[in-house]
DOLOMAR-224585 format. One record per residue (C-alpha): residue in one letter; z, x, y; residue number from 1. Coordinates in steps of 0.02 Angstrom, whole numbers. Layout:
<sites>
  logu      zz      xx      yy  lumdo
     A       Z       X       Y    NUM
...
</sites>
This chain:
<sites>
  logu      zz      xx      yy  lumdo
     M   -1336    3070   -9236      1
     L   -1393    3179   -9090      2
     I   -1224    3163   -9004      3
     L   -1131    3198   -9168      4
     M   -1232    3356   -9200      5
     A   -1207    3415   -9022      6
     L   -1021    3382   -9033      7
     T   -1007    3481   -9195      8
     L   -1102    3629   -9123      9
     A   -1005    3626   -8959     10
     A    -838    3616   -9049     11
     A    -881    3765   -9156     12
     T    -914    3872   -9002     13
     A    -780    3799   -8886     14
     P    -666    3924   -8799     15
     S    -483    3913   -8849     16
     T    -382    3963   -8695     17
     V    -347    3841   -8555     18
     E    -418    3961   -8426     19
     A    -580    3978   -8524     20
     R    -596    3790   -8547     21
     V    -568    3758   -8361     22
     K    -705    3884   -8322     23
     Q    -820    3803   -8450     24
     L    -786    3630   -8378     25
     N    -820    3683   -8199     26
     A    -980    3770   -8249     27
     L   -1038    3614   -8341     28
     L    -994    3502   -8194     29
     N   -1096    3615   -8081     30
     E   -1242    3617   -8203     31
     Q   -1243    3428   -8217     32
     W   -1230    3407   -8027     33
     E   -1375    3525   -7998     34
     Y   -1479    3433   -8127     35
     N   -1445    3266   -8041     36
     L   -1497    3335   -7871     37
     K   -1659    3400   -7945     38
     V   -1706    3234   -8025     39
     S   -1646    3134   -7874     40
     P   -1724    3230   -7729     41
     E   -1699    3091   -7601     42
     F   -1512    3090   -7639     43
     A   -1508    3279   -7616     44
     S   -1594    3260   -7448     45
     I   -1471    3127   -7392     46
     L   -1329    3246   -7433     47
     G   -1412    3379   -7324     48
     D   -1478    3484   -7470     49
     K   -1658    3523   -7422     50
     R   -1716    3614   -7578     51
     Y   -1814    3463   -7640     52
     N   -1863    3390   -7473     53
     D   -2047    3381   -7519     54
     Q   -2016    3285   -7680     55
     L   -1994    3104   -7732     56
     T   -1901    3043   -7885     57
     D   -2008    3033   -8041     58
     S   -1985    2851   -8095     59
     S   -2106    2853   -8240     60
     Q   -2048    2789   -8409     61
     K   -2061    2966   -8476     62
     A   -1942    3029   -8341     63
     I   -1821    2886   -8375     64
     D   -1820    2927   -8561     65
     T   -1790    3110   -8522     66
     Q   -1644    3063   -8409     67
     I   -1566    2959   -8547     68
     E   -1578    3101   -8672     69
     S   -1506    3221   -8544     70
     D   -1357    3107   -8515     71
     K   -1325    3098   -8702     72
     K   -1323    3288   -8713     73
     F   -1209    3306   -8562     74
     L   -1092    3175   -8636     75
     A   -1080    3273   -8798     76
     R   -1046    3435   -8707     77
     F    -910    3361   -8595     78
     S    -830    3271   -8743     79
     A    -823    3434   -8841     80
     I    -711    3517   -8712     81
     D    -533    3504   -8776     82
     P    -426    3422   -8640     83
     A    -262    3485   -8712     84
     G    -165    3581   -8581     85
     L    -295    3563   -8443     86
     P    -222    3550   -8268     87
     E    -210    3370   -8208     88
     Q    -357    3379   -8088     89
     D    -471    3461   -8216     90
     A    -422    3337   -8351     91
     L    -462    3195   -8231     92
     N    -630    3274   -8187     93
     R    -675    3281   -8371     94
     S    -621    3103   -8410     95
     L    -708    3030   -8257     96
     M    -871    3117   -8299     97
     I    -863    3058   -8480     98
     R    -827    2882   -8422     99
     Q    -970    2887   -8297    100
     L   -1094    2947   -8428    101
     Q   -1032    2823   -8559    102
     I   -1050    2670   -8449    103
     G   -1221    2727   -8392    104
     L   -1280    2745   -8572    105
     E   -1200    2578   -8617    106
     G   -1317    2494   -8494    107
     V   -1476    2574   -8561    108
     K   -1506    2430   -8682    109
     F   -1531    2310   -8537    110
     K   -1678    2409   -8463    111
     D   -1633    2366   -8283    112
     W   -1762    2494   -8227    113
     E   -1895    2367   -8275    114
     M   -1837    2260   -8128    115
     P   -1844    2395   -7992    116
     V   -1871    2287   -7838    117
     T   -1786    2143   -7748    118
     Q   -1778    2093   -7566    119
     F   -1620    2200   -7556    120
     G   -1689    2361   -7624    121
     G   -1833    2450   -7706    122
     L   -1962    2579   -7658    123
     H   -2046    2467   -7528    124
     I   -1882    2454   -7430    125
     N   -1797    2618   -7476    126
     A   -1943    2731   -7429    127
     P   -1941    2688   -7242    128
     Q   -1753    2660   -7237    129
     I   -1716    2838   -7293    130
     I   -1801    2909   -7139    131
     S   -1649    2881   -7029    132
     L   -1544    2978   -7157    133
     L   -1654    3133   -7159    134
     S   -1632    3289   -7055    135
     F   -1779    3339   -6946    136
     E   -1731    3507   -6871    137
     T   -1872    3626   -6917    138
     V   -2060    3623   -6935    139
     K   -2034    3638   -7122    140
     D   -1929    3480   -7122    141
     Y   -2080    3387   -7051    142
     D   -2204    3470   -7169    143
     D   -2092    3424   -7317    144
     Y   -2083    3245   -7255    145
     I   -2273    3237   -7243    146
     S   -2284    3300   -7422    147
     R   -2171    3156   -7473    148
     L   -2285    3032   -7385    149
     H   -2433    3095   -7486    150
     K   -2333    3063   -7646    151
     L   -2295    2880   -7608    152
     P   -2450    2811   -7696    153
     V   -2393    2889   -7860    154
     A   -2217    2820   -7834    155
     F   -2285    2645   -7806    156
     D   -2395    2660   -7961    157
     Q   -2241    2708   -8062    158
     A   -2142    2561   -7995    159
     T   -2287    2445   -8033    160
     A   -2297    2510   -8211    161
     L   -2112    2476   -8238    162
     M   -2132    2301   -8166    163
     R   -2275    2266   -8286    164
     E   -2164    2319   -8431    165
     G   -2029    2203   -8365    166
     L   -2154    2062   -8358    167
     A   -2199    2092   -8540    168
     D   -2014    2101   -8589    169
     H   -1970    1942   -8491    170
     L   -1861    2044   -8374    171
     M   -1902    1964   -8207    172
     P   -1804    1936   -8046    173
     P   -1802    1759   -7973    174
     R   -1966    1701   -7897    175
     I   -1885    1660   -7730    176
     L   -1833    1842   -7711    177
     L   -2001    1913   -7763    178
     D   -2089    1807   -7633    179
     Q   -1980    1896   -7504    180
     V   -2025    2065   -7579    181
     G   -2209    2024   -7557    182
     D   -2180    1974   -7377    183
     Q   -2079    2131   -7340    184
     S   -2211    2243   -7414    185
     A   -2351    2150   -7324    186
     A   -2262    2170   -7157    187
     I   -2263    2359   -7176    188
     A   -2439    2363   -7248    189
     S   -2508    2265   -7100    190
     K   -2435    2375   -6963    191
     K   -2551    2488   -6867    192
     P   -2521    2671   -6915    193
     E   -2457    2705   -6739    194
     E   -2326    2567   -6763    195
     S   -2275    2613   -6940    196
     P   -2091    2651   -6972    197
     F   -2153    2806   -7062    198
     L   -2207    2878   -6894    199
     E   -2030    2871   -6824    200
     P   -1997    3059   -6847    201
     A   -2141    3095   -6728    202
     K   -2042    3011   -6590    203
     K   -1900    3138   -6596    204
     F   -1975    3312   -6609    205
     P   -1847    3447   -6565    206
     A   -1875    3517   -6391    207
     T   -1896    3690   -6466    208
     F   -2059    3641   -6554    209
     S   -2219    3704   -6476    210
     D   -2347    3580   -6412    211
     A   -2466    3640   -6546    212
     D   -2340    3602   -6684    213
     K   -2302    3431   -6613    214
     T   -2487    3387   -6603    215
     R   -2522    3450   -6779    216
     L   -2373    3365   -6860    217
     R   -2404    3198   -6777    218
     A   -2587    3202   -6829    219
     A   -2538    3247   -7007    220
     M   -2413    3104   -7015    221
     L   -2542    2981   -6951    222
     K   -2668    3041   -7078    223
     A   -2543    3025   -7221    224
     I   -2496    2850   -7162    225
     T   -2678    2798   -7145    226
     D   -2744    2878   -7305    227
     D   -2596    2859   -7423    228
     V   -2450    2753   -7362    229
     Q   -2540    2600   -7296    230
     P   -2661    2586   -7444    231
     A   -2514    2606   -7565    232
     Y   -2420    2466   -7479    233
     A   -2575    2355   -7476    234
     K   -2605    2383   -7662    235
     F   -2422    2351   -7703    236
     T   -2419    2194   -7595    237
     A   -2571    2123   -7684    238
     F   -2492    2158   -7854    239
     V   -2327    2076   -7807    240
     K   -2405    1923   -7728    241
     K   -2543    1891   -7855    242
     D   -2485    1963   -8021    243
     Y   -2297    1979   -8015    244
     A   -2204    1855   -7905    245
     P   -2290    1702   -7983    246
     H   -2204    1749   -8147    247
     G   -2031    1768   -8071    248
     R   -1898    1671   -8161    249
     N   -1847    1499   -8097    250
     E   -1663    1511   -8140    251
     P   -1556    1615   -8020    252
     G   -1428    1673   -8149    253
     V   -1448    1825   -8262    254
     W   -1390    1714   -8406    255
     S   -1573    1662   -8415    256
     L   -1629    1841   -8454    257
     P   -1631    1917   -8629    258
     D   -1450    1955   -8680    259
     G   -1400    1872   -8517    260
     D   -1215    1844   -8553    261
     A   -1192    2023   -8616    262
     R   -1291    2087   -8467    263
     Y   -1174    1999   -8345    264
     A   -1017    2052   -8438    265
     Y   -1076    2232   -8424    266
     A   -1113    2211   -8239    267
     V    -940    2135   -8209    268
     K    -856    2279   -8300    269
     N    -958    2406   -8205    270
     S    -928    2328   -8034    271
     T    -742    2291   -8051    272
     T    -687    2434   -8167    273
     T    -576    2304   -8251    274
     D    -577    2197   -8407    275
     L    -569    2035   -8307    276
     T    -678    1896   -8376    277
     P    -798    1796   -8267    278
     D    -687    1643   -8286    279
     Q    -531    1739   -8231    280
     I    -625    1803   -8080    281
     H    -689    1629   -8040    282
     Q    -512    1557   -8041    283
     T    -449    1699   -7931    284
     G    -589    1660   -7810    285
     L    -540    1476   -7800    286
     A    -360    1525   -7761    287
     E    -412    1652   -7629    288
     V    -528    1526   -7546    289
     A    -384    1403   -7531    290
     R    -268    1538   -7460    291
     D    -392    1593   -7328    292
     R    -434    1414   -7280    293
     A    -249    1378   -7253    294
     A    -233    1528   -7134    295
     M    -389    1472   -7041    296
     L    -324    1294   -7024    297
     E    -166    1361   -6944    298
     I    -270    1449   -6810    299
     A    -378    1295   -6781    300
     Q    -227    1182   -6759    301
     R    -147    1307   -6642    302
     L    -302    1293   -6533    303
     G    -293    1103   -6532    304
     F    -413    1056   -6672    305
     K    -359     935   -6807    306
     D    -457    1014   -6950    307
     L    -575    1155   -6994    308
     K    -733    1050   -6983    309
     A    -696    1006   -6802    310
     F    -655    1187   -6758    311
     E    -808    1257   -6847    312
     A    -919    1128   -6763    313
     A    -849    1181   -6594    314
     I    -881    1364   -6633    315
     A   -1058    1325   -6689    316
     A   -1092    1233   -6526    317
     D   -1008    1361   -6411    318
     P   -1134    1483   -6333    319
     K    -991    1605   -6297    320
     Q    -965    1630   -6483    321
     H   -1147    1674   -6514    322
     A   -1238    1834   -6470    323
     Q   -1337    1831   -6308    324
     S   -1441    1984   -6351    325
     R   -1469    2115   -6485    326
     Q   -1385    2247   -6378    327
     Q   -1227    2143   -6359    328
     I   -1201    2151   -6547    329
     V   -1221    2340   -6549    330
     D   -1105    2361   -6399    331
     L    -967    2257   -6476    332
     Y    -969    2360   -6635    333
     K    -954    2519   -6532    334
     K    -810    2445   -6433    335
     Y    -706    2400   -6586    336
     V    -739    2567   -6672    337
     D    -685    2663   -6517    338
     E    -526    2560   -6500    339
     M    -479    2583   -6682    340
     W    -512    2770   -6680    341
     V    -365    2807   -6564    342
     K    -248    2704   -6675    343
     L    -286    2795   -6838    344
     P    -141    2920   -6826    345
     A     -19    2776   -6846    346
     L     -95    2734   -7016    347
     F    -156    2899   -7087    348
     G     -99    3079   -7099    349
     R    -271    3143   -7146    350
     L    -411    3095   -7027    351
     P    -599    3119   -7049    352
     K    -688    3255   -6952    353
     A    -856    3166   -6960    354
     K    -907    3049   -6820    355
     V    -994    2882   -6835    356
     E   -1136    2798   -6739    357
     V   -1187    2616   -6723    358
     L   -1372    2581   -6748    359
     P   -1473    2420   -6763    360
     I   -1546    2385   -6935    361
     E   -1731    2422   -6944    362
     D   -1842    2273   -6907    363
     F   -1934    2287   -7073    364
     R   -1777    2243   -7171    365
     E   -1669    2143   -7051    366
     K   -1724    1972   -7116    367
     G   -1656    2002   -7290    368
     A   -1514    2120   -7244    369
     A   -1329    2083   -7229    370
     G   -1243    2073   -7060    371
     A   -1202    2258   -7068    372
     D   -1197    2404   -7189    373
     Y   -1149    2587   -7188    374
     S   -1246    2747   -7219    375
     M   -1143    2903   -7250    376
     G   -1164    3060   -7148    377
     T   -1184    3235   -7216    378
     S   -1033    3335   -7269    379
     D   -1081    3476   -7149    380
     G   -1063    3356   -7003    381
     K   -1241    3379   -6941    382
     R   -1283    3196   -6965    383
     P   -1146    3070   -6924    384
     G   -1115    2914   -7026    385
     H   -1210    2759   -6972    386
     I   -1147    2581   -6954    387
     N   -1310    2484   -6967    388
     V   -1294    2312   -6885    389
     N   -1412    2166   -6904    390
     T   -1467    2106   -6732    391
     G   -1607    1994   -6796    392
     D   -1604    1808   -6754    393
     F   -1462    1854   -6635    394
     A   -1444    1684   -6553    395
     K   -1390    1609   -6719    396
     R   -1267    1748   -6757    397
     L   -1083    1721   -6722    398
     L    -981    1853   -6631    399
     T    -819    1801   -6715    400
     D    -834    1919   -6863    401
     I    -894    2076   -6775    402
     E    -721    2150   -6750    403
     T    -672    2136   -6932    404
     T    -841    2200   -6992    405
     A    -828    2351   -6876    406
     Y    -666    2399   -6964    407
     H    -746    2369   -7134    408
     E    -905    2469   -7110    409
     G    -832    2600   -6993    410
     I    -649    2642   -6976    411
     P    -532    2629   -7062    412
     G    -659    2567   -7192    413
     H    -814    2650   -7263    414
     H    -836    2788   -7137    415
     L    -657    2849   -7148    416
     Q    -646    2838   -7338    417
     I    -815    2914   -7377    418
     S    -799    3051   -7246    419
     I    -627    3102   -7307    420
     A    -691    3110   -7487    421
     Q    -833    3224   -7432    422
     E    -707    3334   -7341    423
     L    -591    3362   -7491    424
     P    -630    3541   -7546    425
     E    -527    3526   -7705    426
     L    -643    3393   -7777    427
     P    -805    3435   -7867    428
     P    -962    3363   -7786    429
     F    -981    3219   -7908    430
     R    -812    3154   -7848    431
     Q    -838    3195   -7664    432
     H    -990    3082   -7672    433
     G    -930    2963   -7807    434
     F    -953    2776   -7793    435
     Y    -858    2638   -7881    436
     V    -891    2468   -7802    437
     A    -715    2401   -7829    438
     Y    -636    2554   -7749    439
     V    -757    2585   -7605    440
     E    -782    2403   -7557    441
     G    -605    2356   -7603    442
     W    -541    2489   -7483    443
     A    -657    2430   -7344    444
     L    -599    2250   -7364    445
     Y    -417    2305   -7370    446
     S    -450    2403   -7210    447
     E    -496    2244   -7117    448
     R    -316    2187   -7137    449
     L    -253    2348   -7059    450
     G    -323    2286   -6894    451
     R    -192    2148   -6898    452
     E     -53    2272   -6938    453
     I    -100    2386   -6793    454
     G    -102    2243   -6667    455
     F    -287    2200   -6653    456
     Y    -374    2031   -6669    457
     Q    -293    1977   -6507    458
     D    -430    1849   -6479    459
     P    -391    1700   -6594    460
     Y    -577    1676   -6623    461
     S    -589    1855   -6682    462
     L    -438    1829   -6795    463
     Y    -524    1673   -6861    464
     G    -678    1780   -6893    465
     H    -570    1902   -6989    466
     Y    -512    1765   -7105    467
     T    -690    1700   -7115    468
     D    -749    1868   -7179    469
     D    -606    1876   -7304    470
     L    -655    1701   -7356    471
     L    -834    1760   -7383    472
     R    -772    1888   -7509    473
     A    -666    1756   -7595    474
     I    -816    1640   -7603    475
     R    -913    1781   -7685    476
     L    -795    1775   -7834    477
     V    -832    1590   -7854    478
     V   -1019    1587   -7827    479
     D   -1069    1751   -7911    480
     T    -983    1694   -8071    481
     G   -1054    1521   -8034    482
     F   -1231    1588   -8034    483
     H   -1221    1706   -8180    484
     S   -1088    1632   -8295    485
     K   -1077    1446   -8255    486
     H   -1265    1417   -8231    487
     W   -1254    1355   -8051    488
     T   -1414    1321   -7956    489
     R   -1454    1401   -7789    490
     Q   -1421    1236   -7701    491
     Q   -1248    1226   -7780    492
     V   -1205    1395   -7707    493
     V   -1271    1347   -7534    494
     D   -1174    1183   -7543    495
     Y   -1015    1276   -7592    496
     F   -1035    1388   -7440    497
     H   -1059    1238   -7325    498
     N    -915    1139   -7401    499
     N    -792    1282   -7392    500
     S    -838    1382   -7238    501
     G    -916    1380   -7066    502
     I   -1015    1538   -7103    503
     D   -1176    1541   -7001    504
     E   -1338    1490   -7086    505
     P   -1427    1660   -7086    506
     T   -1277    1735   -7176    507
     V   -1266    1592   -7301    508
     Q   -1449    1612   -7348    509
     S   -1451    1802   -7359    510
     E   -1286    1807   -7454    511
     T   -1345    1677   -7579    512
     D   -1501    1778   -7613    513
     R   -1398    1936   -7624    514
     Y   -1297    1872   -7771    515
     M   -1456    1826   -7861    516
     A   -1528    2000   -7832    517
     W   -1370    2100   -7869    518
     P   -1266    2017   -8006    519
     A   -1079    2058   -8004    520
     Q   -1091    2186   -7863    521
     A   -1008    2066   -7741    522
     L    -857    2045   -7856    523
     G    -793    2220   -7821    524
     Y    -738    2183   -7643    525
     K    -601    2056   -7675    526
     V    -551    2127   -7844    527
     G    -528    2298   -7765    528
     Q    -438    2233   -7611    529
     L    -315    2132   -7713    530
     K    -279    2282   -7824    531
     I    -242    2398   -7677    532
     L    -129    2265   -7601    533
     A     -38    2246   -7767    534
     L     -15    2434   -7782    535
     R      51    2443   -7605    536
     E     173    2301   -7639    537
     R     232    2389   -7797    538
     A     261    2552   -7705    539
     Q     353    2465   -7563    540
     K     464    2374   -7687    541
     E     508    2532   -7782    542
     L     530    2646   -7631    543
     G     608    2524   -7508    544
     K     645    2606   -7341    545
     R     574    2770   -7408    546
     F     399    2695   -7414    547
     D     283    2776   -7287    548
     I     117    2690   -7251    549
     K      30    2850   -7196    550
     S      79    2940   -7357    551
     F      25    2791   -7460    552
     H    -146    2784   -7378    553
     D    -169    2972   -7393    554
     E    -133    2961   -7579    555
     V    -254    2817   -7604    556
     L    -390    2920   -7520    557
     S    -345    3090   -7593    558
     G    -445    3074   -7754    559
     G    -609    3008   -7688    560
     A    -680    2848   -7761    561
     I    -606    2814   -7933    562
     P    -591    2667   -8054    563
     L    -450    2546   -8017    564
     D    -351    2587   -8174    565
     V    -356    2771   -8128    566
     L    -298    2729   -7952    567
     D    -156    2628   -8027    568
     A     -98    2777   -8132    569
     R    -112    2899   -7986    570
     L      -8    2789   -7871    571
     A     122    2759   -8006    572
     A     142    2948   -8023    573
     W     146    2967   -7834    574
     T     284    2837   -7819    575
     Q     389    2926   -7948    576
     A     363    3090   -7856    577
     Q     418    3009   -7693    578
     K     578    2953   -7776    579
     G     611    3130   -7834    580
     N     582    3202   -7662    581
     Q     723    3103   -7583    582
</sites>
């Protein structure tokens, strides 16, 4: 009723000319973007917008309800703008925003906010992790940060209140994950204030600061950590370990939650931006696993091994294929990024201005983290993008997949795609910083293959690692749907990993827990990669010798992150335009 009334009112006052409607649309996009920055102050800070640097997100139920009502009103106002005659880019902006708001509101019924923590994310992990993404240039930056530290107890109380509501509504993550949450929180709570990750900014004061400012700021940080941060973590740890984790669900799949099947179907739709069913995705995964295993067998036999088991056993026993130190892992990532950077002009016309750094993952999250991840830089270039690499338990980590992962997380993967999107002045901010799993992760996985096309993976073990990583994404299609649609147990997923790959044990364990914590997210990688490959094949077939890989890549990246069906339509139009240009 509220949306209908708003639509009626908006339609009655809607401007009639195209120019007026474009102006109205852009003003509304700006209003909605500004609202989102205000209610998500940490996100604003990550983008380099310091207006809300002393604030934390209000995660109370009241704030969540207010956000939902705001989204409904924005949806009505965007829907009321007549798209007839709008320029193509403006029409797309309108439809993408409407789609984004609609799918967000569609998920409200599942109350995912009542399960706000897992070992992969949540306030206890996000609060210290964000530190490396903040800008500390002025005394005010530090004072704002200290203000945020003082607000952490309230933020933890809000998270705890939501978790209690989830407990009452039978919305609980798996017990095995919550035990890890308790351990993660306890590890931070037990650190001496001088060793807390929250004191990291005190280790990098700008040289221009006076000694008096440095002394004052460090003392203020220590006081905030001692008086507010550590007690908040201790209180939260006790709650998780005593009152929350013991009630975690026993089944790993979301099918065991209220409306479990509908919940997973929504997650699949959201992650893949397709109408693929879990069973279709599962079957695709089985086929992709077989394809990757065949390519890997060819490499193994070329190196003199009769089968994959023999080759994988040899790799597992070979010290040369395992890291010898934490620093070796970091250095190898840097090496591959540097080598790829000089090759980019052969693949792309548009190159990113932003640089990228390789950093080890923080020790407080390395145990539950993936092998690597990416943190975007700021659009003004002041903070480069970060490839965060897991150096924990290094002796058990294989080196074989580092080259392919460097391309995925860095260039031509996440760093290149996200940086270019941020650097497209014609896009509104919500598209410069947009995120669709199937597009963003699909592009990064597709990018791993570009290393082969440009002449890399010269080491057969590294090429084997490339296929191993592709295999991991294929396995995800099988086991994620196995968990959440086919009612697989955790042991079934672990066994599937062991029976179909030589992936090292730390990765098997963390990946298995990841799919339990983040239903359907892992599906976007392979689904997106396969779609981009299909679109490329279609363009090559239609254009023949006129097909240009640099132009194709530039077009894929020219609209920022978008749903796969929108990408399909854009590339179809691009192909037709290329035909007309000849």
